C-alpha distance (Angstrom), angle and dihedral (degrees) to the residues before:
residue distance angle dihedral
X1 . . .
X2 3.77 . .
X3 3.78 114.6 .
X4 3.80 136.4 177.3
X5 3.79 136.0 175.8
X6 3.82 118.6 -107.3
X7 3.82 89.0 -114.6
X8 3.84 88.6 63.0
X9 3.81 94.4 53.4
X10 3.79 123.0 99.7
X11 3.83 127.3 169.1
X12 3.80 93.7 -110.5
X13 3.83 89.0 69.0
X14 3.80 96.2 63.8
X15 3.78 144.2 -79.7
X16 3.81 117.8 -30.5
X17 3.81 113.0 -144.2
X18 3.78 128.5 -170.6
X19 3.80 116.2 -151.6
X20 3.80 94.9 -164.9
X21 3.80 120.7 125.3
X22 3.82 110.7 -87.9
X23 3.80 92.6 -109.5
X24 3.83 91.4 52.5
X25 3.81 96.4 44.1
X26 3.79 118.0 121.2
X27 3.81 114.1 170.6
X28 3.80 114.9 -117.9
X29 3.80 120.8 -169.0
X30 3.81 90.7 -11.1
X31 3.80 94.9 -52.8
X32 3.77 124.4 168.5
X33 3.81 125.2 -141.3
X34 3.80 124.1 -120.8
X35 3.80 135.1 171.8
X36 3.82 111.5 -109.6
X37 3.81 94.6 -147.7
X38 3.81 93.9 50.3
X39 3.81 92.2 48.5
X40 3.80 94.6 50.0
X41 3.81 95.6 42.8
X42 3.83 94.9 50.9
X43 3.83 110.3 8.5
X44 3.81 96.5 164.9
X45 3.81 89.3 62.6
X46 3.82 92.6 58.8
X47 3.81 107.7 23.0
X48 3.80 138.6 55.5
X49 3.83 115.9 -140.4
X50 3.82 89.1 -145.7
X51 3.82 92.5 63.6
X52 3.79 132.0 70.3
X53 3.80 119.4 -125.7
X54 3.79 127.7 -158.7
X55 3.81 113.1 -157.4
X56 3.78 127.9 -163.0
X57 3.78 141.8 166.6
X58 3.79 131.6 171.9
X59 3.80 98.7 -102.8
X60 3.80 97.0 30.7
X61 3.80 95.3 -129.1
X62 3.80 98.7 108.0
X63 3.78 94.6 41.2
X64 3.82 92.0 50.1
X65 3.82 91.7 50.9
X66 3.82 94.5 44.8
X67 3.82 93.6 47.6
X68 3.82 91.6 49.1
X69 3.81 93.3 49.8
X70 3.80 96.5 43.2
X71 3.80 91.3 45.7
X72 3.81 88.9 59.1
X73 3.82 88.7 52.4
X74 3.81 90.5 54.2
X75 3.81 100.6 -104.5
X76 3.80 121.2 144.7
X77 3.79 101.0 -117.1
X78 3.79 136.8 159.9
X79 3.80 129.7 -169.9
X80 3.79 114.3 -130.4
X81 3.80 120.0 -155.3
X82 3.78 116.2 -147.0
């Protein structure tokens, strides 16, 4: 699993996605918020295989799980540690 620190991320790398609950979401570095369960249950509805996605969450549990699952499906994904 690819992983980088938040300090290494810049928008030219790809799309930064927070997996926090909507009520806990605070945008970092222009991130967008997505639901982890929706993404993993139907990734083609939310993601483009031609783009790279950088996932993060505060504890790292959701982002680790999402990156592992989407990697198996052939998506370009990277876990970001906060």
